[in-house]
VOBA-1610 file (N, C-alpha, C; in pm, whole numbers, padded with zeros to 5 digits, always signed):
BEGIN
Met+05156+01572-21010Met+05243+01485-20929Met+05224+01336-20973Ser+05330+01266-20996Ser+05321+01127-21037Ser+05272+01043-20921Asp+05217+00923-20958Asp+05170+00829-20852Asp+05285+00790-20759Leu+05406+00770-20821Leu+05520+00729-20738Leu+05559+00838-20638Glu+05556+00968-20681Glu+05588+01075-20593Glu+05482+01094-20486Ala+05358+01077-20523Ala+05249+01086-20425Ala+05262+00977-20318His+05294+00854-20361His+05318+00746-20266His+05434+00780-20175Arg+05543+00829-20231Arg+05665+00864-20155Arg+05634+00967-20047Arg+05562+01073-20083Arg+05532+01177-19985Arg+05442+01124-19876Arg+05347+01045-19911Arg+05256+00991-19809Arg+05330+00897-19716Leu+05412+00810-19771Leu+05488+00718-19690Leu+05586+00788-19599Phe+05651+00894-19649Phe+05744+00971-19559Phe+05667+01038-19447Ser+05548+01090-19478Ser+05466+01152-19374Ser+05436+01057-19261Ile+05401+00933-19298Ile+05375+00831-19196Ile+05501+00796-19120Ala+05610+00772-19194Ala+05737+00726-19133Ala+05794+00831-19039Tyr+05791+00957-19078Tyr+05847+01059-18993Tyr+05768+01073-18863Arg+05638+01066-18869Arg+05559+01076-18749Arg+05574+00952-18657Met+05605+00839-18719Met+05632+00719-18644Met+05769+00728-18572Leu+05869+00780-18639Leu+06006+00770-18591Leu+06068+00899-18539Gly+06016+01014-18585Gly+06072+01138-18537Gly+06210+01171-18594Arg+06255+01097-18689Arg+06384+01121-18753Arg+06366+01116-18906Ala+06404+01224-18970Ala+06389+01230-19117Ala+06477+01130-19188Val+06599+01110-19142Val+06691+01013-19202Val+06639+00873-19194Glu+06593+00837-19075Glu+06534+00701-19059Glu+06409+00686-19141Ala+06328+00791-19149Ala+06204+00787-19228Ala+06236+00762-19375Glu+06336+00832-19425Glu+06378+00812-19566Glu+06425+00670-19587Asp+06500+00618-19488Asp+06547+00478-19502Asp+06431+00383-19511Met+06327+00402-19427Met+06212+00313-19432Met+06136+00318-19560Val+06124+00443-19616Val+06056+00458-19741Val+06137+00388-19854Gln+06267+00405-19850Gln+06350+00341-19954Gln+06339+00190-19944Glu+06344+00134-19822Glu+06332-00007-19803Glu+06196-00059-19851Thr+06094+00018-19826Thr+05958-00020-19870Thr+05952-00030-20023Phe+06012+00066-20090Phe+06009+00059-20239Phe+06098-00052-20291Leu+06205-00083-20224Leu+06288-00196-20268Leu+06208-00327-20257Arg+06132-00342-20149Arg+06049-00464-20132Arg+05937-00467-20231Trp+05885-00350-20266Trp+05777-00338-20366Trp+05829-00387-20501His+05947-00346-20539His+06003-00384-20671His+06037-00533-20674Arg+06070-00591-20556Arg+06107-00732-20556Arg+05985-00824-20543Ala+05875-00766-20504Ala+05756-00848-20479Ala+05692-00901-20608Glu+05631-01016-20603Glu+05555-01071-20714Glu+05428-00989-20738Pro+05397-00955-20859Pro+05277-00878-20887Pro+05150-00938-20824Ser+05143-01070-20817Ser+05028-01137-20760Ser+05010-01111-20611Gln+05119-01064-20546Gln+05112-01033-20403Gln+05049-00898-20375Ile+05042-00815-20475Ile+04999-00677-20456Ile+04865-00656-20524Arg+04758-00662-20446Arg+04625-00635-20500Arg+04588-00488-20502Asn+04637-00415-20398Asn+04617-00272-20390Asn+04751-00209-20357Glu+04799-00130-20451Glu+04936-00076-20439Glu+04953+00010-20313Ala+04860+00105-20295Ala+04873+00197-20181Ala+04862+00124-20049Ser+04775+00027-20042Ser+04758-00049-19919Ser+04880-00135-19892Trp+04937-00196-19990Trp+05057-00282-19975Trp+05174-00197-19925Leu+05193-00079-19985Leu+05301+00009-19946Leu+05284+00056-19804Thr+05165+00097-19767Thr+05140+00144-19635Thr+05163+00035-19529Thr+05118-00082-19558Thr+05133-00197-19466Thr+05280-00228-19446Thr+05355-00239-19555Thr+05495-00271-19545Thr+05571-00164-19470Leu+05549-00037-19503Leu+05617+00072-19434Leu+05586+00076-19288Thr+05459+00059-19252Thr+05421+00069-19110Thr+05485-00043-19028Arg+05489-00161-19081Arg+05554-00273-19010Arg+05705-00252-18995Leu+05767-00194-19099Leu+05910-00163-19091Leu+05929-00057-18981Cys+05842+00044-18976Cys+05859+00147-18881Cys+05836+00096-18734Ile+05745+00008-18718Ile+05722-00049-18586Ile+05848-00120-18536Asp+05908-00199-18622Asp+06033-00271-18585Asp+06142-00168-18559Gln+06154-00066-18643Gln+06264+00033-18627Gln+06245+00114-18500Leu+06119+00143-18466Leu+06091+00223-18346Leu+06123+00140-18221Arg+06099+00012-18226Arg+06137-00076-18109Arg+06288-00068-18086Leu+06362-00071-18194Leu+06509-00061-18181Leu+06547+00079-18135Ala+06486+00182-18190Ala+06518+00321-18151Ala+06489+00347-18007Arg+06383+00285-17955Arg+06350+00307-17811Arg+06464+00258-17722Arg+06521+00147-17759Arg+06634+00095-17676Arg+06753+00191-17690Gln+06774+00244-17807Gln+06886+00337-17825Gln+06865+00465-17750Arg+06738+00514-17747Arg+06706+00642-17681Arg+06723+00634-17529Glu+06716+00511-17474Glu+06734+00497-17334Glu+06875+00535-17292Glu+06968+00528-17389Glu+07109+00562-17365Glu+07142+00704-17416Tyr+07045+00774-17467Tyr+07069+00906-17526Tyr+07112+01008-17414Val+07206+01092-17443Val+07253+01190-17348Val+07159+01309-17345Gly+07093+01331-17231Gly+07005+01449-17218Gly+06867+01424-17277Val+06800+01533-17312Val+06665+01527-17367Val+06669+01488-17511Trp+06581+01394-17548Trp+06567+01356-17692Trp+06451+01431-17755Leu+06477+01501-17865Leu+06371+01566-17941Leu+06371+01515-18084Pro+06254+01520-18150Pro+06250+01479-18287Pro+06344+01564-18375Glu+06388+01509-18483Glu+06471+01583-18577Glu+06383+01686-18646Pro+06417+01811-18644Pro+06331+01915-18705Pro+06329+01906-18857Leu+06210+01924-18915Leu+06198+01935-19060Leu+06208+02083-19098Leu+06316+02117-19165Leu+06341+02259-19198Leu+06302+02288-19344Glu+06224+02396-19362Glu+06186+02439-19495Glu+06194+02588-19506Asp+06226+02634-19627Asp+06228+02778-19659Asp+06085+02830-19646Arg+06070+02944-19582Arg+05935+03000-19564Arg+05872+03041-19694Ser+05954+03069-19796Ser+05900+03115-19924Ser+05849+03001-20009Ala+05886+02877-19972Ala+05844+02759-20050Ala+05708+02709-20000Pro+05630+02644-20087Pro+05502+02587-20046Pro+05525+02484-19939Pro+05440+02470-19841Pro+05455+02369-19734Pro+05452+02228-19797Ser+05537+02137-19741Ser+05544+02003-19796Ser+05426+01920-19745Glu+05359+01966-19640Glu+05245+01896-19584Glu+05118+01976-19608Asp+05004+01910-19633Asp+04879+01981-19649Asp+04826+02021-19510Ala+04731+02113-19514Ala+04679+02166-19391Ala+04616+02064-19300Ala+04560+01956-19358Ala+04495+01854-19274Ala+04593+01780-19188Leu+04721+01779-19228Leu+04818+01705-19148Leu+04907+01795-19062Ala+04886+01927-19076Ala+04974+02024-19006Ala+04973+02006-18857Asp+04855+01974-18798Asp+04846+01964-18651Asp+04920+01846-18596Thr+04951+01751-18678Thr+05020+01630-18630Thr+05170+01634-18660Leu+05222+01751-18694Leu+05361+01765-18730Leu+05440+01844-18625Gly+05375+01914-18536Gly+05444+01995-18435Gly+05528+01919-18340Met+05629+01980-18287Met+05720+01916-18191Met+05644+01865-18069Ala+05553+01946-18017Ala+05481+01908-17895Ala+05404+01781-17920Phe+05336+01771-18035Phe+05256+01652-18065Phe+05349+01529-18081Leu+05458+01546-18154Leu+05552+01434-18178Leu+05614+01385-18044Leu+05639+01483-17954Leu+05698+01446-17826Leu+05595+01369-17741Met+05465+01405-17750Met+05362+01329-17681Met+05349+01186-17735Leu+05368+01170-17867Leu+05359+01041-17925Leu+05465+00943-17871Glu+05575+00995-17816Glu+05682+00915-17758Glu+05631+00832-17638Thr+05518+00877-17580Thr+05465+00801-17465Thr+05387+00678-17507Leu+05365+00659-17634Leu+05286+00546-17683Leu+05385+00432-17725Ser+05337+00307-17714Ser+05412+00194-17765Ser+05417+00202-17915Pro+05515+00133-17980Pro+05521+00143-18125Pro+05392+00104-18197Ile+05323-00006-18154Ile+05199-00046-18220Ile+05089+00053-18191Asp+05079+00099-18067Asp+04976+00201-18038Asp+04998+00327-18116Arg+05123+00366-18132Arg+05153+00488-18209Arg+05111+00468-18354Ala+05136+00354-18411Ala+05101+00327-18548Ala+04949+00330-18564Val+04877+00263-18475Val+04731+00262-18482Val+04674+00403-18472Phe+04720+00478-18372Phe+04670+00613-18347Phe+04698+00701-18471Leu+04817+00699-18524Leu+04847+00784-18642Leu+04770+00748-18764Leu+04763+00620-18795Leu+04688+00575-18911Leu+04543+00617-18907Arg+04484+00613-18788Arg+04346+00646-18773Arg+04324+00802-18766Glu+04397+00866-18674Glu+04368+01004-18644Glu+04437+01101-18741Ala+04551+01069-18791Ala+04623+01158-18884Ala+04593+01124-19030Phe+04581+00998-19062Phe+04571+00959-19202Phe+04435+00897-19240Gly+04343+00888-19145Gly+04204+00853-19177Gly+04180+00712-19220His+04266+00615-19188His+04242+00477-19225His+04126+00418-19141Asp+04051+00325-19202Asp+03941+00265-19123Asp+04002+00154-19036Tyr+03926+00116-18935Tyr+03980+00025-18836Tyr+04006-00114-18892Glu+03929-00157-18992Glu+03956-00291-19050Glu+04090-00293-19120Ser+04123-00188-19196Ser+04250-00185-19264Ser+04369-00175-19165Ile+04347-00095-19059Ile+04453-00080-18959Ile+04478-00215-18889Ala+04368-00288-18859Ala+04379-00417-18795Ala+04465-00513-18879Gly+04448-00511-19008Gly+04527-00596-19095Gly+04673-00558-19098Ile+04699-00431-19083Ile+04838-00379-19088Ile+04914-00423-18962Val+04853-00406-18846Val+04926-00427-18719Val+04898-00563-18656Gly+04809-00646-18719Gly+04786-00779-18670Gly+04698-00786-18545Lys+04610-00694-18529Lys+04515-00693-18416Lys+04373-00687-18470Ser+04273-00705-18383Ser+04135-00697-18427Ser+04097-00549-18441Ala+03988-00525-18515Ala+03942-00389-18531Ala+03896-00333-18394Ala+03835-00422-18311Ala+03790-00375-18178Ala+03909-00334-18092Ser+04017-00413-18102Ser+04139-00371-18023Ser+04192-00242-18071Cys+04191-00219-18203Cys+04243-00092-18257Cys+04156+00027-18212Arg+04024+00005-18202Arg+03937+00110-18149Arg+03974+00142-18006Gln+04001+00042-17926Gln+04037+00064-17787Gln+04173+00138-17776Ile+04262+00103-17865Ile+04395+00171-17862Ile+04380+00317-17892Val+04304+00352-17988Val+04279+00492-18023Val+04211+00563-17915Ser+04110+00504-17852Ser+04037+00561-17742Ser+04129+00592-17623Arg+04216+00495-17588Arg+04306+00514-17478Arg+04411+00623-17512Ala+04455+00621-17634Ala+04559+00721-17676Ala+04502+00863-17672Lys+04377+00880-17711Lys+04312+01009-17705Lys+04310+01064-17564Val+04275+00972-17471Val+04276+01015-17326Val+04415+01055-17282Arg+04512+00972-17321Arg+04647+00991-17271Arg+04710+01118-17333Leu+04676+01152-17457Leu+04732+01264-17525Leu+04646+01390-17520Ala+04539+01382-17447Ala+04441+01493-17448Ala+04506+01619-17392Arg+04466+01734-17451Arg+04511+01862-17405Arg+04399+01924-17320Pro+04434+02023-17236Pro+04326+02086-17158Pro+04221+02145-17246Asp+04096+02143-17198Asp+03985+02194-17279Asp+03998+02343-17312Asp+04068+02420-17226Asp+04071+02565-17252Asp+04196+02603-17335Gln+04268+02503-17377Gln+04389+02530-17461Gln+04345+02572-17601Lys+04389+02689-17643Lys+04353+02735-17775Lys+04482+02783-17848Ser+04497+02734-17970Ser+04614+02778-18047Ser+04588+02916-18102Ser+04697+02991-18129Ser+04684+03127-18177Ser+04662+03123-18329Ala+04593+03222-18383Ala+04576+03235-18527Ala+04716+03250-18588His+04720+03220-18717His+04852+03213-18788His+04935+03345-18771Asp+04877+03461-18803Asp+04954+03584-18799Asp+04992+03618-18654Glu+04901+03594-18561Glu+04933+03618-18420Glu+05044+03523-18370Ala+05037+03400-18418Ala+05140+03303-18375Ala+05276+03341-18424Glu+05283+03388-18548Glu+05415+03428-18604Glu+05467+03556-18530Arg+05378+03644-18491Arg+05417+03761-18414Arg+05476+03721-18279Leu+05412+03627-18215Leu+05455+03580-18086Leu+05597+03513-18095Val+05612+03432-18200Val+05740+03362-18220Val+05851+03470-18236Arg+05829+03569-18322Arg+05930+03672-18345Arg+05958+03749-18214Glu+05855+03783-18141Glu+05876+03860-18017Glu+05960+03778-17918Phe+05924+03648-17906Phe+05995+03567-17806Phe+06140+03549-17845Val+06168+03518-17971Val+06310+03502-18013Val+06387+03628-17990Glu+06327+03742-18021Glu+06395+03869-18001Glu+06422+03892-17852Ala+06325+03854-17765Ala+06349+03870-17624Ala+06461+03780-17572Thr+06479+03661-17629Thr+06587+03572-17588Thr+06722+03633-17630Arg+06723+03717-17733Arg+06846+03770-17786Arg+06887+03901-17708Thr+06783+03976-17665Thr+06815+04099-17591Thr+06827+04077-17443Gly+06772+03963-17398Gly+06783+03931-17253Gly+06702+04014-17161Glu+06584+04058-17209Glu+06494+04135-17127Glu+06405+04051-17043Met+06426+04046-16913Met+06352+03963-16822Met+06204+03988-16832Ala+06159+04112-16831Ala+06019+04144-16829Ala+05950+04094-16955Asp+06015+04107-17071Asp+05959+04063-17196Asp+05943+03910-17199Leu+06046+03840-17148Leu+06038+03694-17146Leu+05924+03645-17053Leu+05916+03703-16939Leu+05808+03663-16847Leu+05672+03692-16900Arg+05660+03803-16971Arg+05530+03839-17028Arg+05486+03741-17134Leu+05583+03686-17206Leu+05549+03598-17321Leu+05536+03453-17279Leu+05591+03409-17167Leu+05589+03274-17124Leu+05471+03240-17035Thr+05411+03127-17046Thr+05313+03084-16943Thr+05388+03047-16817Glu+05325+03051-16702Glu+05393+03028-16577Glu+05450+02886-16572Asp+05382+02791-16635Asp+05426+02651-16629Asp+05499+02612-16761Ala+05554+02705-16830Ala+05625+02678-16957Ala+05742+02580-16929Val+05773+02506-17035Val+05887+02410-17029Val+05978+02429-17145Leu+06105+02425-17124Leu+06208+02433-17227Leu+06280+02297-17241Tyr+06278+02243-17368Tyr+06350+02119-17396Tyr+06467+02152-17486Ser+06584+02107-17451Ser+06703+02137-17531Ser+06778+02001-17563Asp+06799+01977-17686Asp+06857+01849-17731Asp+06994+01879-17788Gly+07100+01834-17716Gly+07237+01843-17764Gly+07297+01710-17797Gly+07228+01605-17752Gly+07277+01469-17784Gly+07415+01437-17730Gly+07465+01512-17634Gly+07597+01487-17584Gly+07708+01542-17675Lys+07665+01605-17787Lys+07763+01656-17886Lys+07796+01804-17862Val+07698+01880-17813Val+07715+02023-17788Val+07646+02056-17655Arg+07672+02176-17602Arg+07613+02215-17474Arg+07464+02225-17483Ala+07394+02168-17388Ala+07250+02172-17380Ala+07206+02129-17244Ala+07090+02170-17198Ala+07040+02128-17065Ala+07006+01978-17071Leu+07054+01906-16972Leu+07033+01761-16969Leu+06892+01723-16928Leu+06820+01812-16863Leu+06682+01790-16823Leu+06594+01905-16870Pro+06465+01885-16886Pro+06376+01999-16919Pro+06386+02107-16810Ile+06378+02231-16855Ile+06376+02345-16761Ile+06235+02388-16750Arg+06182+02391-16626Arg+06034+02413-16607Arg+06016+02546-16531Gly+05917+02620-16583Gly+05883+02746-16516Gly+05934+02865-16590Ala+05848+02965-16603Ala+05886+03089-16676Ala+06007+03155-16622Asp+06017+03167-16492Asp+06129+03239-16428Asp+06262+03170-16456Arg+06265+03034-16448Arg+06393+02964-16474Arg+06432+02972-16620Ile+06328+02965-16706Ile+06359+02972-16853Ile+06413+03110-16886Ala+06349+03215-16833Ala+06395+03349-16861Ala+06538+03373-16811Arg+06567+03326-16690Arg+06697+03344-16633Arg+06803+03270-16714Met+06768+03155-16769Met+06859+03083-16850Met+06902+03164-16971Phe+06802+03219-17042Phe+06834+03301-17162Phe+06910+03423-17124Ile+06879+03486-17014Ile+06955+03602-16972Ile+07101+03567-16940Gly+07118+03449-16876Gly+07254+03405-16846Gly+07334+03379-16971Leu+07268+03317-17072Leu+07338+03289-17197Leu+07376+03422-17265Arg+07288+03517-17261Arg+07317+03646-17328Arg+07434+03713-17258Arg+07442+03710-17124Arg+07553+03775-17053Arg+07683+03700-17073Phe+07676+03567-17084Phe+07791+03484-17096Phe+07868+03517-17225His+07793+03534-17335His+07859+03552-17464His+07912+03696-17480Gln+07849+03796-17416Gln+07902+03932-17416Gln+07933+03982-17557Thr+07863+03937-17656Thr+07883+03984-17796Thr+07741+04012-17850Ala+07741+04071-17967Ala+07616+04092-18036Ala+07549+03959-18062Pro+07422+03948-18045Pro+07355+03818-18069Pro+07369+03774-18215Pro+07389+03646-18235Pro+07402+03595-18375Pro+07279+03620-18454Pro+07296+03635-18590Pro+07178+03659-18673Pro+07084+03538-18674Val+06957+03567-18698Val+06854+03463-18703Val+06808+03445-18844Arg+06796+03320-18883Arg+06735+03284-19016Arg+06597+03230-18987Trp+06495+03300-19033Trp+06356+03255-19012Trp+06325+03145-19112Val+06284+03034-19063Val+06253+02918-19148Val+06119+02855-19099Arg+06070+02766-19180Arg+05956+02686-19133Arg+06010+02557-19069Ile+05975+02534-18942Ile+06018+02414-18871Ile+05896+02333-18838Asn+05889+02216-18895Asn+05773+02124-18875Asn+05641+02201-18901Gly+05644+02285-19008Gly+05524+02349-19049Gly+05496+02487-18995Ser+05568+02524-18889Ser+05545+02654-18823Ser+05670+02743-18827Leu+05651+02870-18807Leu+05767+02962-18809Leu+05860+02925-18693Gly+05991+02922-18724Gly+06089+02894-18626Gly+06219+02967-18657Ala+06314+02956-18568Ala+06442+03030-18586Ala+06556+02931-18597Leu+06638+02960-18696Leu+06764+02885-18714Leu+06877+02984-18676Ile+06953+02946-18575Ile+07054+03039-18520Ile+07195+02970-18527Arg+07291+03046-18576Arg+07428+02992-18578Arg+07514+03078-18479Ser+07566+03012-18384Ser+07640+03081-18278Ser+07785+03113-18324Gly+07855+03193-18245Gly+07990+03233-18282Gly+08084+03113-18290Asp+08058+03008-18214Asp+08146+02891-18216Asp+08117+02796-18331Gly+08020+02836-18415Gly+07984+02755-18534Gly+07873+02659-18514Ser+07829+02639-18387Ser+07719+02546-18361Ser+07587+02608-18404Arg+07494+02522-18438Arg+07361+02568-18486Arg+07253+02525-18385Ser+07145+02604-18382Ser+07027+02570-18303Ser+06904+02596-18387Ala+06810+02506-18373Ala+06679+02525-18438Ala+06575+02536-18327Met+06511+02655-18319Met+06416+02681-18208Met+06275+02690-18261Thr+06185+02616-18201Thr+06043+02628-18234Thr+05962+02628-18106Leu+05841+02676-18114Leu+05762+02698-17996Leu+05625+02631-18002Ala+05570+02599-17888Ala+05428+02560-17875Ala+05356+02670-17804Leu+05245+02718-17860Leu+05177+02834-17804Leu+05042+02790-17746Glu+05001+02865-17644Glu+04870+02841-17580Glu+04813+02970-17530Asn+04695+03000-17585Asn+04621+03120-17541Asn+04710+03249-17551Gly+04783+03259-17662Gly+04857+03383-17688Gly+04988+03393-17612Arg+05037+03282-17553Arg+05166+03283-17484Arg+05242+03160-17519Val+05372+03151-17480Val+05460+03042-17513Val+05448+02938-17405Lys+05401+02816-17448Lys+05382+02707-17350Lys+05504+02619-17345Ala+05571+02600-17457Ala+05690+02515-17458Ala+05790+02570-17562Val+05918+02550-17531Val+06028+02595-17619Val+06108+02469-17650Phe+06129+02443-17781Phe+06206+02328-17824Phe+06331+02379-17896Val+06447+02338-17847Val+06574+02381-17907Val+06653+02259-17940Val+06670+02234-18072Val+06749+02120-18119Val+06887+02172-18157Arg+06989+02118-18086Arg+07129+02165-18108Arg+07218+02049-18155Asn+07170+01927-18140Asn+07249+01808-18183Asn+07282+01823-18333Pro+07406+01835-18370Pro+07446+01851-18510Pro+07401+01737-18599Asp+07386+01619-18539Asp+07336+01504-18619Asp+07196+01525-18669Lys+07122+01611-18607Lys+06982+01638-18645Lys+06963+01766-18728Leu+07077+01833-18754Leu+07071+01961-18824Leu+07160+01959-18949Gly+07170+01841-19009Gly+07260+01825-19123Gly+07221+01915-19245Gly+07092+01942-19259Gly+07047+02022-19371Gly+07041+02169-19346Ala+07080+02210-19225Ala+07067+02354-19186Ala+07150+02448-19269His+07265+02394-19318His+07357+02481-19399His+07291+02537-19525Lys+07186+02474-19572Lys+07119+02520-19691Lys+07046+02652-19673Phe+07024+02692-19547Phe+06947+02812-19518Phe+07035+02928-19479Glu+07166+02909-19485Glu+07259+03017-19440Glu+07315+03090-19562
//
């Protein structure tokens, strides 16, 4: 891999986690490289550091703008899913996989743009506090406090355990099949009692405007959808969504859905369904 490609992949990884939108992340990476080419060589003592600093500051500004836009968003806002063919090598290495899931990205939405940048640079990308301080314009001590507070805010229950890879994939397949057959008992068996379903239609297609909470309500919603359509369930394309097995579904009306799950102790803790067509522009490649 060339140095330029390595830089590009690393910068996109940071930008996507900052913004939750692949298109915006690509724009930030492109703008960073444009500024790099225009910069005087004397301004760049360390190429990787300069690129990271420039990109992070651009993302902080972009996220501030995006936050204002998301206040007017119709319904639940979810990150744009990263879709990959399951047969292709993962685009992210294993060390970053835990910071790519929908549940983690949704939790990051609770942090301010600067706090999000500090937390990600430290916890996901391993930057030292001195370098982070220079990037965000704060002291190293302040950055330590930001990370400490963010860890408390984003902490998961101590007894939460993710499922092993093969077991996780089996659970995903079982749950998606249960949503298609509309079997109440199967859905309730697979969902935790406090499970939450998030559905993002962006006002463009039908989706729940608020999160649906509780196994019973989620199960009844899927059963209702199954009875409403009264046809054979649409085929599923199994893809990698944000690093984990997920389902890409095309309905009879032509709309698409990308479904991914968060698992806890062998059951489904959260369901994420992205239906907004603006976030599924690349889905046609998998059909």
